[in-house]
C-alpha angles and dihedrals in degrees: 000000000000095000091096093067123085105201114105089216093062096094091052091052089049090050091052093056097035095090091051089063090067110018093161087066103036097046095065091040090053090052091048092050090047091051091055091046089052096046101068099044090042092055088047093053098040101039117007102046096047091045091048092048091050092049092049089049091055090047089054091049090053091060090067098038127095107252090219094055129100089237090060092052090049092051091047091052092048091050090051091049092049091048090052090051091050091052091048092049092048092048094047091047091050093048091050100041100045096067090038092054091048092049089048092055095046093048096044096046092044091049091050094045097047093043092049088049091056102259120130106204126175117227091259091051092048091049091054089050099047095045091064108103093232090060096037100048098069098052091040093056093042094050089047093052091045092050092049093049094046092050090049092047091049092049092051091048090051092051092047092047089052089052091049092052091052095052105055092162093073095029094127094058098038091042091056090049090051091051091051090048091050091051088050089052091052092048090050087056089060092046088051092054090051088046091058089048088054093051091050095048095043115041092195096055116073144138118006091356092057091048090049091052091048091050093050093047092050096044103034113020109032105012098155093049090044091053090047091050090050091050092049094048093048099040104035096068090055088063091065097035094088088064090057091049090049091050092053090049094051091043088070090057102034124010092201095052090046092053092048090054091046090054090052089050090049091055092048091045091050091051090051092049094048090048096052093043088053090046092052091048094049090045090055096048093046092047091051090048093052121105094241119062129165119254098169136013090254108050152003133257127205108229135152113278092239090063096045097093094054094054105042 
């Protein structure tokens, strides 16, 4: 429906108003996303940071304690216990947050996709829809592929950065290559978000195929809009990041104030996430509705918009 417009900002405007078309669905999803955004930093502030500070304090005490004394043995045992607690907290947090993050993506993308398509589901109706295997399989496979590729990319970046730091003589060249690789990693993150939108909108397109379609749409069909989407997804979170830094600062003085600020940050972060998920979804639909769609990596083909999805 937005294919008739020419402004590259149109899909962002559409994404802004999309949640208002079904507030009974997007309101609980926003709260759910905010709860997840609050969980990790709250655990960090309440448990991880104090425990880490206590462990570092004990390590500092050990430096001035006789290794043969009973006090040294006591400090060593406390450090071991604190390290075990940190590991348990980290493992528990990972086990809890991974399925929550996946559920967040499925619900938010499904809400954006169905609302854009004209459906007005309630949260209960959407849950019944997305829990069907036919609707769940595509996003599940795509998110799994994206996660594996991102972890691999991050590992390679880490290895390369380590090599750059060891070779200061050619730092300017290797540093430039690292910056380019990091920018590519960030751009892949945007492609991945569009890829998840693809797998939610099209049940038959998932995994690498969904990422390939997202890549072709962003680099061949709607390049300006794709670049704009990438800029929004990279820059918009930096707008709310000072609130997070402020919350961490105040948490050292007052835990209650820090948690209040973290809750405010979580709400802002949730709004940003819902917006860019809606933007990626609208971008995908508008690109597929456009007159030009990619049929090969080397050219375009003019085909009716109704046939676009079958050929990309």
